[in-house]
MDAnalysis code that builds the backbone (N, CA, C; Angstrom):
import MDAnalysis as mda
import numpy as np

u = mda.Universe.empty(615, n_residues=205, atom_resindex=np.repeat(np.arange(205), 3), trajectory=True)
u.add_TopologyAttr("name", ["N", "CA", "C"] * 205)
u.add_TopologyAttr("resid", np.arange(1, 206))
u.add_TopologyAttr("resname", ["MET", "LYS", "PRO", "VAL", "SER", "GLN", "ALA", "THR", "SER", "LEU", "ARG", "ARG", "ALA", "PRO", "VAL", "GLN", "ARG", "ARG", "SER", "ALA", "GLU", "ARG", "LEU", "THR", "ARG", "ILE", "LEU", "ASP", "ALA", "CYS", "ALA", "ASP", "LEU", "LEU", "ASP", "GLU", "VAL", "GLY", "TYR", "ASP", "ALA", "LEU", "SER", "THR", "ARG", "ALA", "VAL", "ALA", "LEU", "ARG", "ALA", "GLY", "VAL", "PRO", "ILE", "GLY", "SER", "VAL", "TYR", "ARG", "PHE", "PHE", "GLY", "ASN", "LYS", "ARG", "ALA", "MET", "ALA", "ASP", "ALA", "LEU", "ALA", "GLU", "ARG", "ASN", "LEU", "ASP", "ARG", "PHE", "THR", "ASP", "ARG", "VAL", "THR", "ARG", "ARG", "LEU", "GLN", "THR", "THR", "GLY", "GLY", "ARG", "ASP", "TRP", "ARG", "THR", "ALA", "MET", "ASP", "ALA", "VAL", "LEU", "ASP", "GLU", "TYR", "LEU", "ASP", "MET", "LYS", "ARG", "ASN", "ALA", "PRO", "GLY", "PHE", "ALA", "LEU", "ILE", "ASP", "PHE", "GLY", "ASN", "GLN", "ILE", "PRO", "VAL", "GLY", "GLY", "ARG", "ARG", "GLN", "GLU", "PRO", "ASN", "HIS", "ARG", "VAL", "ALA", "ASP", "ARG", "LEU", "SER", "GLU", "LEU", "LEU", "SER", "ALA", "TYR", "ILE", "ASP", "ARG", "THR", "PRO", "ASP", "GLU", "ASP", "LEU", "ARG", "ARG", "THR", "PHE", "LEU", "ILE", "ALA", "VAL", "GLU", "THR", "ALA", "ASP", "THR", "LEU", "VAL", "HIS", "LEU", "ALA", "PHE", "ARG", "VAL", "SER", "PRO", "GLU", "GLY", "ASP", "ALA", "ARG", "ILE", "ILE", "GLN", "GLU", "MET", "ARG", "GLU", "LEU", "LEU", "ARG", "ALA", "TYR", "LEU", "ALA", "ARG", "VAL", "LEU", "ASP"])
u.atoms.positions = np.array([
    [0.855, -1.200, 0.000],
    [0.000, 0.000, 0.000],
    [0.881, 1.236, 0.000],
    [0.539, 2.167, -0.864],
    [1.331, 3.390, -0.919],
    [1.129, 4.195, 0.350],
    [2.198, 4.833, 0.873],
    [2.085, 5.523, 2.142],
    [1.256, 6.785, 2.070],
    [1.273, 7.457, 0.950],
    [0.531, 8.717, 0.840],
    [0.322, 9.031, -0.627],
    [-0.815, 9.610, -0.942],
    [-1.135, 9.944, -2.325],
    [-0.200, 11.028, -2.847],
    [0.116, 10.954, -4.123],
    [0.960, 11.970, -4.730],
    [0.217, 13.286, -4.931],
    [-1.097, 13.310, -4.609],
    [-1.871, 14.546, -4.751],
    [-1.634, 15.514, -3.606],
    [-0.875, 15.114, -2.610],
    [-0.656, 15.965, -1.461],
    [0.404, 17.018, -1.766],
    [0.580, 17.929, -0.803],
    [1.550, 19.006, -0.977],
    [2.921, 18.602, -0.440],
    [3.367, 17.402, -0.765],
    [4.713, 16.985, -0.376],
    [5.741, 17.886, -1.045],
    [6.731, 18.281, -0.257],
    [7.820, 19.049, -0.858],
    [8.606, 18.182, -1.837],
    [8.778, 16.919, -1.454],
    [9.546, 15.995, -2.284],
    [8.966, 14.603, -2.109],
    [8.589, 13.967, -3.203],
    [8.021, 12.624, -3.121],
    [9.140, 11.609, -2.864],
    [8.877, 10.601, -2.021],
    [9.896, 9.587, -1.763],
    [10.147, 8.742, -3.003],
    [11.402, 8.452, -3.258],
    [11.780, 7.633, -4.413],
    [12.268, 6.262, -3.953],
    [13.186, 6.269, -3.005],
    [13.721, 5.008, -2.516],
    [12.832, 4.420, -1.425],
    [12.956, 3.110, -1.250],
    [12.143, 2.425, -0.241],
    [12.403, 2.979, 1.150],
    [13.649, 3.266, 1.448],
    [13.985, 3.781, 2.777],
    [13.301, 5.129, 3.025],
    [13.259, 5.971, 2.007],
    [12.615, 7.270, 2.144],
    [11.112, 7.108, 2.317],
    [10.504, 6.168, 1.589],
    [9.068, 5.926, 1.716],
    [8.725, 5.406, 3.109],
    [9.579, 4.541, 3.642],
    [9.353, 4.025, 4.995],
    [9.466, 5.140, 6.030],
    [10.386, 6.063, 5.818],
    [10.533, 7.193, 6.740],
    [9.296, 8.084, 6.699],
    [8.759, 8.310, 5.498],
    [7.540, 9.103, 5.376],
    [6.377, 8.416, 6.096],
    [6.291, 7.106, 5.971],
    [5.239, 6.364, 6.664],
    [5.368, 6.521, 8.174],
    [6.593, 6.445, 8.704],
    [6.812, 6.614, 10.143],
    [6.412, 8.009, 10.593],
    [6.704, 9.011, 9.779],
    [6.348, 10.388, 10.125],
    [4.833, 10.545, 10.199],
    [4.121, 10.013, 9.224],
    [2.662, 10.133, 9.229],
    [2.031, 9.296, 10.343],
    [2.613, 8.135, 10.630],
    [2.124, 7.334, 11.753],
    [2.288, 8.095, 13.069],
    [3.435, 8.735, 13.234],
    [3.682, 9.510, 14.449],
    [2.736, 10.699, 14.534],
    [2.502, 11.345, 13.415],
    [1.565, 12.462, 13.381],
    [0.173, 12.008, 13.820],
    [-0.283, 10.870, 13.318],
    [-1.607, 10.345, 13.665],
    [-1.698, 10.029, 15.158],
    [-0.670, 9.378, 15.695],
    [-0.671, 9.033, 17.123],
    [-0.713, 10.284, 17.997],
    [0.086, 11.277, 17.635],
    [0.139, 12.495, 18.442],
    [-1.152, 13.311, 18.350],
    [-1.816, 13.252, 17.233],
    [-3.102, 13.942, 17.125],
    [-4.090, 13.390, 18.149],
    [-4.089, 12.072, 18.332],
    [-4.962, 11.473, 19.340],
    [-4.560, 11.878, 20.749],
    [-3.263, 12.063, 20.953],
    [-2.765, 12.325, 22.306],
    [-2.848, 13.799, 22.694],
    [-2.488, 14.695, 21.787],
    [-2.369, 16.106, 22.171],
    [-3.268, 17.044, 21.379],
    [-3.876, 16.569, 20.280],
    [-4.702, 17.429, 19.448],
    [-3.878, 18.201, 18.427],
    [-4.582, 18.880, 17.525],
    [-3.895, 19.574, 16.441],
    [-3.152, 20.813, 16.925],
    [-3.743, 21.592, 17.816],
    [-3.123, 22.843, 18.242],
    [-1.767, 22.615, 18.892],
    [-1.659, 21.529, 19.675],
    [-0.402, 21.245, 20.378],
    [0.566, 20.417, 19.540],
    [0.150, 19.993, 18.373],
    [1.021, 19.208, 17.502],
    [2.158, 20.078, 16.989],
    [3.360, 19.508, 16.911],
    [4.498, 20.235, 16.357],
    [5.326, 19.291, 15.502],
    [6.022, 19.869, 14.543],
    [6.882, 19.049, 13.691],
    [8.013, 18.428, 14.504],
    [8.490, 19.127, 15.530],
    [9.562, 18.571, 16.363],
    [9.084, 17.352, 17.138],
    [7.861, 17.425, 17.684],
    [7.322, 16.280, 18.421],
    [7.124, 15.080, 17.489],
    [6.693, 15.355, 16.269],
    [6.514, 14.272, 15.295],
    [7.850, 13.618, 14.975],
    [8.869, 14.446, 14.779],
    [10.198, 13.899, 14.483],
    [10.698, 13.016, 15.625],
    [10.505, 13.474, 16.864],
    [10.929, 12.685, 18.020],
    [10.183, 11.361, 18.090],
    [8.874, 11.397, 17.900],
    [8.069, 10.177, 17.969],
    [8.433, 9.208, 16.841],
    [8.701, 9.751, 15.663],
    [9.035, 8.913, 14.516],
    [10.467, 8.406, 14.563],
    [11.297, 9.017, 15.412],
    [12.700, 8.614, 15.488],
    [13.508, 9.041, 14.280],
    [13.188, 10.235, 13.758],
    [13.909, 10.745, 12.594],
    [14.391, 12.156, 12.906],
    [15.436, 12.638, 12.222],
    [15.876, 14.021, 12.407],
    [14.779, 14.996, 11.975],
    [14.732, 16.159, 12.601],
    [13.735, 17.161, 12.251],
    [13.839, 17.546, 10.777],
    [15.059, 17.498, 10.240],
    [15.248, 17.809, 8.822],
    [14.510, 16.846, 7.907],
    [14.309, 15.599, 8.361],
    [13.577, 14.633, 7.552],
    [12.110, 15.019, 7.429],
    [11.557, 15.588, 8.508],
    [10.175, 16.054, 8.442],
    [10.068, 17.205, 7.452],
    [10.981, 18.172, 7.550],
    [10.929, 19.329, 6.665],
    [11.310, 18.983, 5.228],
    [11.944, 17.842, 5.045],
    [12.224, 17.382, 3.681],
    [10.915, 17.107, 2.934],
    [9.907, 16.638, 3.679],
    [8.616, 16.318, 3.070],
    [7.569, 17.415, 3.247],
    [7.610, 18.110, 4.407],
    [6.522, 19.030, 4.751],
    [7.062, 20.374, 5.218],
    [6.411, 21.441, 4.756],
    [6.816, 22.769, 5.181],
    [6.303, 23.137, 6.559],
    [5.194, 22.510, 6.989],
    [4.603, 22.817, 8.280],
    [3.636, 21.701, 8.673],
    [3.026, 21.841, 9.853],
    [2.151, 20.773, 10.323],
    [0.845, 20.711, 9.530],
    [0.421, 21.828, 8.937],
    [-0.780, 21.791, 8.112],
    [-0.569, 20.903, 6.885],
    [0.601, 21.004, 6.269],
    [0.903, 20.138, 5.128],
    [0.948, 18.674, 5.560],
    [1.437, 18.426, 6.770],
    [1.469, 17.065, 7.298],
    [0.051, 16.535, 7.501],
    [-0.835, 17.394, 8.033],
    [-2.230, 17.000, 8.233],
    [-2.906, 16.721, 6.898],
    [-2.591, 17.516, 5.883],
    [-3.149, 17.303, 4.550],
    [-2.720, 15.946, 4.011],
    [-1.442, 15.610, 4.178],
    [-0.941, 14.321, 3.704],
    [-1.592, 13.171, 4.455],
    [-1.812, 13.345, 5.757],
    [-2.469, 12.307, 6.542],
    [-3.910, 12.119, 6.079],
    [-4.607, 13.222, 5.776],
    [-5.978, 13.133, 5.264],
    [-6.018, 12.385, 3.941],
    [-5.052, 12.651, 3.066],
    [-4.991, 11.942, 1.787],
    [-4.702, 10.461, 2.002],
    [-3.808, 10.157, 2.935],
    [-3.522, 8.744, 3.208],
    [-4.758, 8.054, 3.775],
    [-5.484, 8.754, 4.636],
    [-6.716, 8.182, 5.165],
    [-7.691, 7.840, 4.045],
    [-7.816, 8.730, 3.068],
    [-8.725, 8.478, 1.954],
    [-8.239, 7.298, 1.116],
    [-6.935, 7.213, 0.894],
    [-6.382, 6.066, 0.172],
    [-6.689, 4.757, 0.900],
    [-6.471, 4.742, 2.189],
    [-6.690, 3.529, 2.964],
    [-8.174, 3.177, 3.035],
    [-9.006, 4.196, 3.142],
    [-10.446, 3.964, 3.174],
    [-10.920, 3.315, 1.874],
    [-10.516, 3.866, 0.732],
    [-10.960, 3.300, -0.541],
    [-10.373, 1.911, -0.762],
    [-9.163, 1.660, -0.279],
    [-8.596, 0.302, -0.357],
    [-9.442, -0.676, 0.447],
    [-9.868, -0.259, 1.637],
    [-10.672, -1.139, 2.487],
    [-12.034, -1.411, 1.862],
    [-12.664, -0.380, 1.304],
    [-13.962, -0.572, 0.649],
    [-13.808, -1.505, -0.553],
    [-12.744, -1.308, -1.333],
    [-12.501, -2.165, -2.498],
    [-12.363, -3.620, -2.087],
    [-11.546, -3.886, -1.063],
    [-11.358, -5.268, -0.603],
    [-12.675, -5.853, -0.096],
    [-13.454, -5.046, 0.621],
    [-14.737, -5.522, 1.141],
    [-15.672, -5.914, -0.003],
    [-15.758, -5.099, -1.029],
    [-16.663, -5.371, -2.134],
    [-16.207, -6.573, -2.963],
    [-14.906, -6.821, -2.976],
    [-14.392, -7.977, -3.719],
    [-14.821, -9.295, -3.097],
    [-15.192, -9.258, -1.824],
    [-15.588, -10.492, -1.130],
    [-17.105, -10.679, -1.102],
    [-17.858, -9.712, -1.633],
    [-19.313, -9.809, -1.623],
    [-19.818, -10.156, -3.010],
    [-20.938, -10.837, -3.063],
    [-21.520, -11.185, -4.349],
    [-22.496, -10.124, -4.814],
    [-22.845, -10.188, -6.097],
    [-23.838, -9.270, -6.622],
    [-23.293, -7.883, -6.893],
    [-24.192, -7.026, -7.329],
    [-23.820, -5.649, -7.659],
    [-24.861, -4.683, -7.099],
    [-25.367, -4.966, -5.912],
    [-26.418, -4.157, -5.331],
    [-25.836, -2.922, -4.662],
    [-26.423, -1.742, -4.939],
    [-25.885, -0.509, -4.365],
    [-26.025, -0.482, -2.851],
    [-27.007, -1.205, -2.301],
    [-27.171, -1.250, -0.847],
    [-25.986, -1.939, -0.181],
    [-25.477, -2.979, -0.823],
    [-24.276, -3.649, -0.326],
    [-23.090, -2.697, -0.345],
    [-22.978, -1.941, -1.427],
    [-21.889, -0.969, -1.542],
    [-22.013, 0.109, -0.480],
    [-23.236, 0.603, -0.253],
    [-23.447, 1.648, 0.752],
    [-23.066, 1.158, 2.136],
    [-23.475, -0.068, 2.465],
    [-23.123, -0.622, 3.770],
    [-21.615, -0.779, 3.919],
    [-20.941, -1.194, 2.851],
    [-19.478, -1.341, 2.904],
    [-18.822, 0.004, 3.164],
    [-19.278, 1.044, 2.467],
    [-18.713, 2.387, 2.642],
    [-18.921, 2.859, 4.079],
    [-20.132, 2.740, 4.596],
    [-20.423, 3.220, 5.946],
    [-19.694, 2.398, 7.004],
    [-19.693, 1.083, 6.862],
    [-19.061, 0.227, 7.864],
    [-17.561, 0.493, 7.958],
    [-16.907, 0.634, 6.804],
    [-15.462, 0.872, 6.827],
    [-15.148, 2.258, 7.381],
    [-15.982, 3.245, 7.060],
    [-15.769, 4.580, 7.606],
    [-15.945, 4.589, 9.118],
    [-16.981, 3.943, 9.612],
    [-17.236, 3.900, 11.055],
    [-16.118, 3.154, 11.778],
    [-15.604, 2.095, 11.185],
    [-14.512, 1.357, 11.820],
    [-13.256, 2.219, 11.911],
    [-12.953, 2.962, 10.856],
    [-11.803, 3.857, 10.910],
    [-12.033, 4.973, 11.920],
    [-13.251, 5.471, 11.988],
    [-13.576, 6.527, 12.948],
    [-13.302, 6.061, 14.375],
    [-13.580, 4.796, 14.644],
    [-13.407, 4.255, 15.992],
    [-11.977, 3.807, 16.276],
    [-11.251, 3.365, 15.246],
    [-10.010, 2.648, 15.516],
    [-8.747, 3.191, 14.849],
    [-8.853, 3.908, 13.756],
    [-7.648, 4.352, 13.049],
    [-7.021, 5.541, 13.766],
    [-5.721, 5.481, 14.095],
    [-5.062, 6.592, 14.788],
    [-5.209, 7.910, 14.029],
    [-5.565, 8.956, 14.760],
    [-5.673, 10.283, 14.176],
    [-6.916, 10.535, 13.348],
    [-7.653, 9.482, 13.012],
    [-8.783, 9.618, 12.095],
    [-9.936, 10.404, 12.707],
    [-10.160, 10.231, 14.002],
    [-11.265, 10.935, 14.657],
    [-11.089, 12.445, 14.559],
    [-9.852, 12.909, 14.459],
    [-9.594, 14.347, 14.398],
    [-9.434, 14.854, 12.965],
    [-8.775, 14.075, 12.122],
    [-8.470, 14.520, 10.764],
    [-9.446, 13.964, 9.735],
    [-9.855, 12.736, 9.865],
    [-10.550, 11.928, 8.865],
    [-10.020, 12.264, 7.466],
    [-10.836, 12.828, 6.570],
    [-10.371, 13.158, 5.232],
    [-10.075, 14.650, 5.092],
    [-10.011, 15.340, 6.226],
    [-9.703, 16.758, 6.230],
    [-10.882, 17.634, 6.588],
    [-11.975, 17.025, 7.063],
    [-13.168, 17.811, 7.371],
    [-13.061, 18.568, 8.693],
    [-12.519, 17.907, 9.699],
    [-12.489, 18.515, 11.024],
    [-11.470, 19.652, 11.080],
    [-10.321, 19.419, 10.464],
    [-9.303, 20.462, 10.322],
    [-9.171, 20.708, 8.827],
    [-9.849, 21.711, 8.279],
    [-9.893, 21.870, 6.824],
    [-8.502, 21.931, 6.211],
    [-8.261, 21.054, 5.264],
    [-6.971, 21.010, 4.574],
    [-7.227, 21.008, 3.083],
    [-6.200, 21.347, 2.316],
    [-6.352, 21.398, 0.872],
    [-6.938, 22.726, 0.418],
    [-7.032, 22.889, -0.889],
    [-7.554, 24.122, -1.454],
    [-9.069, 24.134, -1.504],
    [-9.635, 25.312, -1.763],
    [-11.093, 25.462, -1.792],
    [-11.711, 24.616, -2.896],
    [-10.981, 24.415, -3.982],
    [-11.520, 23.646, -5.099],
    [-11.416, 22.143, -4.854],
    [-10.813, 21.756, -3.773],
    [-10.672, 20.328, -3.480],
    [-11.089, 20.079, -2.041],
    [-12.297, 20.506, -1.706],
    [-12.808, 20.310, -0.368],
    [-12.927, 18.819, -0.084],
    [-12.737, 18.431, 1.183],
    [-12.668, 16.999, 1.522],
    [-13.838, 16.170, 1.017],
    [-15.069, 16.612, 1.219],
    [-16.202, 15.796, 0.796],
    [-16.306, 15.683, -0.716],
    [-15.830, 16.687, -1.442],
    [-15.775, 16.554, -2.897],
    [-14.750, 15.486, -3.284],
    [-13.630, 15.454, -2.598],
    [-12.630, 14.429, -2.876],
    [-13.191, 13.042, -2.607],
    [-13.896, 12.893, -1.483],
    [-14.465, 11.596, -1.131],
    [-15.518, 11.182, -2.156],
    [-16.413, 12.097, -2.503],
    [-17.477, 11.781, -3.457],
    [-16.902, 11.405, -4.826],
    [-15.874, 12.139, -5.275],
    [-15.247, 11.818, -6.562],
    [-14.600, 10.440, -6.518],
    [-13.923, 10.145, -5.415],
    [-13.269, 8.835, -5.288],
    [-14.299, 7.709, -5.275],
    [-15.395, 7.900, -4.540],
    [-16.439, 6.877, -4.495],
    [-17.136, 6.724, -5.841],
    [-17.303, 7.815, -6.566],
    [-17.907, 7.723, -7.897],
    [-17.076, 6.836, -8.812],
    [-15.771, 7.035, -8.772],
    [-14.891, 6.213, -9.599],
    [-14.866, 4.764, -9.124],
    [-14.851, 4.583, -7.812],
    [-14.743, 3.239, -7.237],
    [-16.010, 2.414, -7.445],
    [-17.171, 3.046, -7.236],
    [-18.426, 2.290, -7.191],
    [-19.182, 2.251, -8.514],
    [-18.815, 3.085, -9.478],
    [-19.588, 3.156, -10.719],
    [-19.631, 1.807, -11.432],
    [-18.500, 1.121, -11.502],
    [-18.488, -0.192, -12.153],
    [-19.260, -1.217, -11.331],
    [-19.127, -1.125, -10.023],
    [-19.802, -2.087, -9.141],
    [-21.312, -2.014, -9.299],
    [-21.866, -0.802, -9.422],
    [-23.315, -0.655, -9.537],
    [-23.750, -0.481, -10.986],
    [-22.800, -0.646, -11.917],
    [-23.094, -0.586, -13.353],
    [-23.716, 0.749, -13.745],
    [-23.044, 1.838, -13.344],
    [-23.481, 3.187, -13.708],
    [-22.285, 3.973, -14.240],
    [-22.551, 4.877, -15.140],
    [-21.498, 5.749, -15.655],
    [-21.202, 6.834, -14.619],
    [-19.930, 7.074, -14.305],
    [-19.596, 8.116, -13.311],
    [-19.740, 9.514, -13.885],
    [-20.987, 9.872, -14.254],
    [-21.237, 11.182, -14.841],
    [-21.539, 12.199, -13.746],
    [-21.902, 13.420, -14.161],
    [-22.136, 14.488, -13.192],
    [-23.316, 14.188, -12.280],
    [-24.338, 13.508, -12.802],
    [-25.487, 13.164, -11.970],
    [-25.086, 12.220, -10.843],
    [-24.293, 11.213, -11.172],
    [-23.858, 10.270, -10.152],
    [-22.936, 10.954, -9.147],
    [-22.056, 11.813, -9.624],
    [-21.153, 12.522, -8.717],
    [-21.937, 13.432, -7.762],
    [-22.957, 14.103, -8.277],
    [-23.778, 14.946, -7.421],
    [-24.536, 14.106, -6.396],
    [-25.055, 12.959, -6.821],
    [-25.758, 12.062, -5.903],
    [-24.843, 11.617, -4.774],
    [-23.632, 11.210, -5.119],
    [-22.695, 10.758, -4.092],
    [-22.237, 11.909, -3.205],
    [-22.098, 13.100, -3.776],
    [-21.702, 14.245, -2.956],
    [-22.773, 14.548, -1.914],
    [-24.037, 14.531, -2.316],
    [-25.118, 14.771, -1.360],
    [-25.125, 13.690, -0.286],
    [-24.925, 12.435, -0.684],
    [-24.896, 11.335, 0.284],
    [-23.721, 11.475, 1.244],
    [-22.553, 11.853, 0.716],
    [-21.358, 12.002, 1.553],
    [-21.534, 13.160, 2.533],
    [-22.060, 14.292, 2.058],
    [-22.285, 15.436, 2.948],
    [-23.270, 15.078, 4.056],
    [-24.325, 14.357, 3.711],
    [-25.321, 13.946, 4.702],
    [-24.705, 12.998, 5.726],
    [-23.991, 11.983, 5.242],
    [-23.372, 11.020, 6.144],
    [-22.340, 11.690, 7.049],
    [-21.565, 12.614, 6.486],
    [-20.542, 13.308, 7.269],
    [-21.172, 14.054, 8.440],
    [-22.235, 14.784, 8.179],
    [-22.908, 15.545, 9.234],
    [-23.475, 14.634, 10.312],
    [-24.141, 13.563, 9.906],
    [-24.800, 12.693, 10.876],
    [-23.823, 11.803, 11.634],
    [-22.741, 11.386, 10.985],
    [-21.724, 10.608, 11.708],
    [-21.068, 11.465, 12.777],
    [-20.750, 12.710, 12.448],
    [-20.148, 13.579, 13.452],
    [-21.122, 13.847, 14.605],
    [-22.409, 13.956, 14.290],
    [-23.402, 14.084, 15.349],
    [-23.421, 12.839, 16.225],
    [-23.397, 11.672, 15.608],
    [-23.419, 10.420, 16.370],
    [-22.233, 10.311, 17.311],
    [-21.062, 10.776, 16.872],
    [-19.871, 10.674, 17.714],
    [-19.779, 11.809, 18.732],
    [-20.522, 12.872, 18.533],
    [-20.618, 13.876, 19.586],
    [-21.521, 13.387, 20.713],
    [-22.547, 12.631, 20.361],
    [-23.478, 12.106, 21.346],
    [-22.860, 10.960, 22.148],
    [-22.071, 10.119, 21.470],
    [-21.454, 8.959, 22.124],
    [-20.059, 8.744, 21.564],
    [-19.064, 8.443, 22.414],
    [-17.688, 8.249, 21.930],
    [-17.548, 7.159, 20.869],
    [-18.420, 6.150, 20.917],
    [-18.359, 5.069, 19.941],
    [-19.342, 5.275, 18.787],
    [-20.072, 6.385, 18.804],
    [-21.063, 6.641, 17.766],
    [-22.424, 6.130, 18.189],
    [-23.354, 7.034, 18.398],
    [-24.684, 6.653, 18.862],
    [-25.360, 5.734, 17.842],
    [-25.723, 4.516, 18.292],
    [-26.257, 3.501, 17.378],
    [-27.566, 3.930, 16.745],
    [-28.403, 4.640, 17.490],
    [-29.701, 5.042, 16.942],
    [-29.547, 6.098, 15.850],
    [-28.640, 7.030, 16.062],
    [-28.402, 8.047, 15.027],
    [-27.812, 7.403, 13.779],
    [-26.890, 6.464, 13.979],
    [-26.279, 5.774, 12.830],
    [-27.329, 4.991, 12.050],
    [-28.242, 4.336, 12.743],
    [-29.292, 3.594, 12.052],
    [-30.226, 4.530, 11.296],
    [-30.578, 5.660, 11.912],
    [-31.409, 6.648, 11.216],
    [-30.705, 7.151, 9.961],
    [-29.378, 7.340, 10.058],
    [-28.606, 7.791, 8.901],
    [-28.667, 6.760, 7.783],
    [-28.513, 5.475, 8.114],
    [-28.576, 4.424, 7.094],
    [-29.928, 4.445, 6.381],
    [-30.993, 4.564, 7.147],
    [-32.326, 4.549, 6.555],
    [-32.556, 5.778, 5.684],
    [-32.068, 6.924, 6.133],
    [-32.195, 8.149, 5.350],
    [-31.444, 8.016, 4.026],
    [-30.211, 7.500, 4.073],
    [-29.413, 7.352, 2.859],
    [-30.020, 6.319, 1.918],
    [-30.556, 5.232, 2.480],
    [-31.200, 4.228, 1.623],
    [-32.391, 4.828, 0.884],
    [-33.196, 5.620, 1.595],
    [-34.364, 6.226, 0.964],
    [-33.949, 7.203, -0.144],
    [-32.906, 8.012, 0.116],
    [-32.455, 8.960, -0.894],
    [-31.853, 8.241, -2.099],
    [-30.957, 7.295, -1.851],
    [-30.284, 6.611, -2.954],
    [-31.233, 5.743, -3.757],
    [-32.260, 5.205, -3.105],
    [-33.238, 4.381, -3.826],
    [-33.937, 5.192, -4.908],
    [-34.212, 6.479, -4.632],
    [-34.870, 7.344, -5.611],
    [-34.014, 7.526, -6.848],
    [-32.692, 7.494, -6.661],
    [-31.775, 7.812, -7.746],
    [-31.232, 6.552, -8.419],
    [-30.946, 5.513, -7.642],
    [-30.215, 4.365, -8.156],
    [-31.079, 3.169, -8.508],
    [-32.297, 3.086, -7.948],
    [-33.148, 1.937, -8.299],
    [-33.728, 2.076, -9.703],
])
């Protein structure tokens, strides 16, 4: 698995395996520290210490902690889509409801268990990236490409808009569920599933 998408604002992309492994350690340390101290108290020096690399290695890839957070958000999206892809490869059929459940289940699992994800996720909580590449647009575009073949639909503007509305809705309600309960309020999550099924059924059935 690639450590981070090349779409990020890396100062220099890793070429050698050793450099790629160092970048992975830096992002892992960043994720762990976000859980421990939060974004405001995060520093590039603390990340370097946790990762066991010289501070210059951090600055070789990132100009500041915001760029590091952006790279972590991109890696989260890469890992999320990899997990959804693997999940769908093990399921039969081409039903959009199966795909929707896979997307939600993998997102909720990362929300509960992936280091740093509760704070950064895909960049929504701490806005990262440019205005033209807002996090939910990135997620919706990625899901459009990933799921279009699975549900036998062309990834046109209508499908992208449908997924964007679904992603925005899910994002709002998942964050509400986790504000109500640390593990995500089960009743709110179930209401979200039913709401999304009703909306997507109008468009995809």
